[in-house]
C-alpha positions in Angstrom: 58.7 98.6 88.4 59.0 101.9 86.6 61.2 104.7 87.9 59.3 108.0 88.6 58.7 109.8 85.3 59.7 106.7 83.2 57.3 104.9 80.8 57.7 101.8 78.7 58.6 102.1 75.0 55.5 101.7 72.9 57.1 99.8 69.9 59.7 97.2 69.4 61.5 99.4 66.9 62.7 102.0 69.4 63.4 99.2 71.9 65.7 97.5 69.5 67.4 100.8 68.8 67.8 101.3 72.6 69.3 97.8 72.9 71.9 98.7 70.2 72.6 101.9 72.0 73.0 100.0 75.3 75.5 97.6 73.8 77.5 100.5 72.3 77.4 102.4 75.6 78.4 99.4 77.7 81.3 98.6 75.3 82.5 102.2 75.5 82.1 102.2 79.3 84.0 99.0 79.7 86.9 100.5 77.7 86.8 103.7 79.9 86.8 101.6 83.1 89.8 99.6 81.9 91.8 102.6 80.8 91.1 105.3 83.3 92.1 105.2 87.0 91.7 108.8 87.9 88.2 109.1 89.4 87.4 112.6 88.1 88.6 111.8 84.6 86.6 108.6 84.7 83.4 110.5 85.5 84.2 113.2 82.9 84.7 110.6 80.1 81.6 108.6 81.1 79.6 111.8 81.0 80.3 112.1 77.3 78.9 108.6 76.9 75.8 109.4 78.9 75.1 112.6 76.9 75.5 110.8 73.5 73.5 107.8 74.5 70.6 109.9 75.7 70.8 112.5 72.8 71.0 115.2 75.4 71.7 118.9 74.8 74.1 119.2 77.8 75.1 117.4 80.9 76.9 117.6 84.3 78.3 115.1 86.8 78.6 115.9 90.5 79.9 114.1 93.6 78.8 114.3 97.2 81.5 116.2 99.2 83.2 114.7 102.2 81.1 116.7 104.6 78.0 115.1 103.1 76.2 118.4 102.7 77.0 119.5 99.2 77.4 118.4 95.6 80.6 119.4 93.8 80.7 119.8 90.0 83.3 117.4 88.5 82.7 117.9 84.8 80.1 119.4 82.4 79.3 119.3 78.7 77.8 122.2 76.7 76.6 124.1 79.7 76.7 127.9 79.5 79.9 129.3 81.1 77.9 131.4 83.6 76.0 128.3 84.7 79.3 126.3 85.2 80.6 129.2 87.4 77.5 129.1 89.5 77.3 125.3 89.7 80.7 124.5 91.2 79.2 123.8 94.6 75.5 123.4 95.4 73.6 122.3 98.6 72.9 118.6 98.7 69.1 119.3 98.8 69.3 121.6 95.7 66.3 121.1 93.4 65.8 118.0 91.3 69.5 116.9 91.8 69.1 116.9 95.5 65.8 115.0 95.3 67.4 112.3 93.2 70.3 111.9 95.5 68.1 112.0 98.6 65.7 109.3 97.2 68.3 107.3 95.3 66.0 107.3 92.3 66.1 108.6 88.7 64.3 111.9 88.6 62.8 113.8 85.6 61.5 117.3 85.5 60.0 119.6 83.0 60.2 122.6 85.3 63.6 124.2 85.5 62.7 127.5 87.1 64.5 126.6 90.3 67.8 126.2 88.3 67.2 129.5 86.5 66.5 131.3 89.7 69.5 129.9 91.6 72.0 130.6 88.9 70.4 133.9 87.7 70.9 132.6 84.1 68.4 132.6 81.3 70.1 129.4 79.9 67.6 127.1 81.6 64.6 129.0 80.0 65.7 127.4 76.7 65.7 123.9 78.0 62.7 121.6 78.3 63.7 118.6 80.4 66.2 117.5 83.1 66.9 113.9 84.0 69.0 113.1 87.1 70.6 109.7 87.6 72.1 108.9 91.0 75.7 107.5 91.1 75.7 104.8 93.7 77.5 101.8 95.1 76.2 99.3 97.6 73.3 101.4 98.6 75.4 104.6 99.1 74.8 107.5 96.8 78.2 109.0 95.7 76.9 111.7 93.3 74.7 112.2 90.3 74.6 112.7 86.5 72.3 115.4 85.2 71.2 115.4 81.6 69.5 118.4 79.9 67.3 118.3 76.9 66.1 121.2 74.7 62.5 119.8 74.5 60.0 118.1 76.8 60.4 114.4 76.5 59.7 111.2 78.4 62.6 108.9 79.0 61.9 105.3 77.9 62.0 102.8 80.7 64.8 100.8 78.9 67.0 103.8 78.8 66.3 104.6 82.5 67.2 101.1 83.5 70.4 101.3 81.4 71.2 104.6 83.1 70.9 102.9 86.5 73.1 100.0 85.4 75.8 102.4 84.1 75.7 104.5 87.3 76.1 101.4 89.4 79.2 100.3 87.4 80.6 103.8 87.7 79.8 103.9 91.4 81.7 100.7 91.9 84.7 101.9 89.9 84.7 105.2 91.8 84.6 103.5 95.2 87.3 101.1 94.1 89.5 104.0 93.0 88.9 105.7 96.3 89.9 102.6 98.2 93.0 102.2 96.1 94.1 105.7 96.7 93.5 105.3 100.4 95.5 102.1 100.5 98.3 103.8 98.6 98.2 106.7 101.1 98.5 104.3 104.0 101.3 102.4 102.3 103.2 105.6 101.8 102.7 106.7 105.4 103.9 103.3 106.6 106.9 103.3 104.4 107.8 106.8 105.6 107.6 105.5 109.2 109.8 102.6 108.4 112.3 104.9 106.7 112.3 107.1 109.8 112.8 104.0 112.0 115.6 102.8 109.8 117.4 106.2 109.9 117.0 106.2 113.7 118.4 102.7 114.0 121.3 103.3 111.6 122.3 106.9 112.0 120.7 108.7 115.0 122.2 106.4 117.6 125.7 106.7 115.9 125.4 110.4 115.9 124.4 110.5 119.6 127.5 108.3 120.3 129.7 110.8 118.3 128.3 113.7 120.2 129.2 112.1 123.6 132.7 111.3 122.3 133.2 114.8 121.0 132.3 116.2 124.4 134.8 113.9 126.0 137.4 114.9 123.5 136.7 118.6 124.2 137.2 117.9 128.0 140.5 116.1 127.3 141.8 119.0 125.1 140.9 121.5 127.8 142.8 119.4 130.3 145.7 119.1 127.9 145.4 115.3 127.9 146.5 114.7 124.4 146.5 110.9 124.5 142.9 110.7 125.8 141.8 113.4 123.2 143.4 111.4 120.4 141.7 108.2 121.6 138.3 109.9 121.5 139.1 111.5 118.1 139.8 108.0 116.8 136.5 106.7 118.2 134.6 109.6 116.5 136.4 108.9 113.2 135.5 105.2 113.4 131.9 106.0 114.2 131.8 108.5 111.3 133.1 106.0 108.9 130.4 103.5 110.1 127.7 106.1 109.7 128.8 107.0 106.2 128.7 103.3 105.3 125.3 102.9 106.8 124.0 106.0 104.9 125.3 104.6 101.6 123.6 101.3 102.3 120.4 103.0 103.2 120.4 105.0 100.0 121.1 101.9 98.1 118.1 100.1 99.7 115.7 103.0 99.1 116.7 103.2 95.4 116.4 99.4 95.0 112.6 99.0 94.5 110.7 95.8 94.1 111.3 94.3 90.6 108.1 94.4 88.5 108.8 90.8 87.4 108.1 89.5 90.9 109.8 88.4 94.1 111.9 85.5 92.7 113.4 87.6 90.0 114.0 90.4 92.5 115.9 88.1 94.8 117.9 86.7 91.9 118.9 90.2 91.0 120.0 90.8 94.6 122.1 87.6 94.4 123.7 88.7 91.1 124.9 92.0 92.5 125.6 91.0 96.1 129.2 89.8 95.7 130.3 92.9 93.7 128.8 95.2 96.4 130.0 93.3 99.5 132.6 90.7 98.6 130.4 88.0 100.2 129.4 85.1 98.0 125.6 84.7 98.2 123.9 81.4 97.2 120.2 81.5 96.4 118.2 78.3 97.1 114.6 78.5 95.9 112.7 75.4 97.1 109.2 76.5 96.1 107.3 75.8 92.9 104.8 78.6 93.0 104.7 81.3 95.7 101.2 82.6 95.3 101.9 85.8 97.2 100.1 89.1 96.6 102.1 92.1 95.3 102.1 93.7 98.7 103.3 90.5 100.4 106.1 90.1 97.9 107.2 93.7 98.6 107.3 93.1 102.3 109.3 89.8 101.9 111.7 91.5 99.5 112.5 94.4 101.9 112.9 92.1 104.9 115.4 89.9 103.0 117.2 93.0 101.7 117.6 94.3 105.3 118.8 90.9 106.5 121.4 90.7 103.7 122.5 94.3 104.5 123.1 93.3 108.1 125.3 90.4 106.9 127.3 92.8 104.8 127.6 95.5 107.6 128.2 93.5 110.7 128.8 89.7 110.2 132.3 89.6 108.8 131.1 86.6 106.7 132.6 85.2 103.5 129.6 83.2 102.5 125.8 83.6 102.8 122.8 81.7 101.7 119.2 82.9 100.9 116.6 80.1 101.2 112.9 80.2 100.4 110.5 77.3 101.0 106.9 76.4 101.8 106.7 73.9 104.6 103.6 72.7 106.5 101.5 75.6 105.4 104.1 78.2 106.2 106.4 80.3 104.1 110.0 80.4 105.4 112.6 82.8 104.0 116.0 82.6 105.6 119.4 84.3 105.4 122.3 82.4 106.8 126.0 83.4 107.0 129.3 82.0 108.3 130.3 85.2 110.1 130.7 86.1 113.8 127.0 85.6 114.7 124.7 88.2 116.3 126.0 90.3 119.2 123.9 92.6 121.3 126.0 95.4 122.9 129.0 93.1 123.2 127.0 90.0 124.4 126.7 87.0 122.2 123.1 86.1 121.3 123.5 82.4 122.0 120.5 81.2 120.2 117.7 83.4 121.8 115.1 84.4 119.2 114.0 87.6 120.9 116.9 89.1 122.8 115.7 92.3 124.4 118.8 94.3 123.3 118.0 93.5 119.7 114.7 95.4 119.8 116.3 98.5 118.3 119.5 97.0 116.9 120.6 96.1 113.4 117.3 96.9 111.8 115.5 94.1 113.5 112.7 96.4 114.6 112.1 97.3 110.9 112.0 93.7 109.9 109.6 92.8 112.6 107.2 95.6 111.7 107.2 94.4 108.1 106.7 90.8 109.3 103.7 91.8 111.4 102.0 93.0 108.1 102.2 89.4 107.0 101.0 87.9 110.3 104.5 86.5 110.6 107.5 86.6 112.8 111.3 87.2 112.6 113.4 84.4 114.1 117.1 85.1 114.9 119.5 82.4 116.0 123.3 81.9 116.1 124.3 78.6 114.4 126.3 75.9 116.3 128.9 75.8 113.5 129.3 79.6 113.6 127.4 82.4 111.9 123.8 83.3 112.2 120.4 82.8 110.6 117.6 85.3 110.2 114.2 83.8 109.2 110.9 85.2 108.2 108.0 82.8 108.9 104.4 83.5 108.0 101.3 81.4 107.1 100.6 80.7 103.5 97.1 82.1 103.9 98.2 85.2 105.9 95.2 87.3 105.3 97.6 90.2 104.8 97.1 93.2 102.6 96.3 92.3 99.0 
């Protein structure tokens, strides 16, 4: 079926030329899609392809604004400066552009008086034809390309179909880029929340403890009870030393980003540097052949194991630790074991319980559990019969987590 205003080419010669143009355009478009990830630059570069392919005098590309009521100019080629100034934002129902977006159909017009009247520019009086190609994805119109010609001409059907194909490819790329940015924004927000939780767990509670002890020390000094004041001063100093150590560990974790070579290599790097940083000998036991995790899943696993190892260094008093990763019965299991004192919750030994209530906001466990939930997994914490503790991350091999 022909688009409105389109007609078939009358000879095979022009058709073959159009085919060659199509191949060149699609080749160039493929290169642009592979190289460019900024949506506005992608549209700007593809506009040049459209203008050259059609032999147009000028062109513009617009996107539908978030309120769904306007078209915003993204880029233009060879339009008069006064026209560009007037075309930055136009109503969604504006002229031929609005008609093409509303009907999701290629539109062609030889009458450009509306454009001339709206912009107050004589530029459009010198043009003969305007062709508008909607930019769409999955039935949703995202914007439009407008091509201007200096004479009155019909657009061959083959070229119209090619324009539609190009616009659909660009629409898909534009939507994918939007989703990628949205996902990155959500990831950033989640990471900030996790950092805030980590600071709360590691520093805020310690500072609250110091504030109470400072008040008690002040009371002792006012009562001239020097031994009690010295006792509280020692407690403040001990808490301050712990907070300083926690802060250094936090900064080290925040700077230690996921290795681009993948999870196994990142964990191997942790093992290599762990003894020098902590004095604890760390063994790494990889029992898997191929992980098959997404980049996001690898990142979550890495940060959970990093936190578990940090807890061993800060609190366990261990001399040796082991990091194990395996795939058993359709589940991934990542575990950190140590030969230290085991887990304590406010002075009470854990004794093998997996979800002790006092651990909810203790030793970064809450942070690890939040990350595990993104993998549809759980954190298991047990004290070992022979001494020490084990922290395990368990999640299904087909987690359905974020890709």
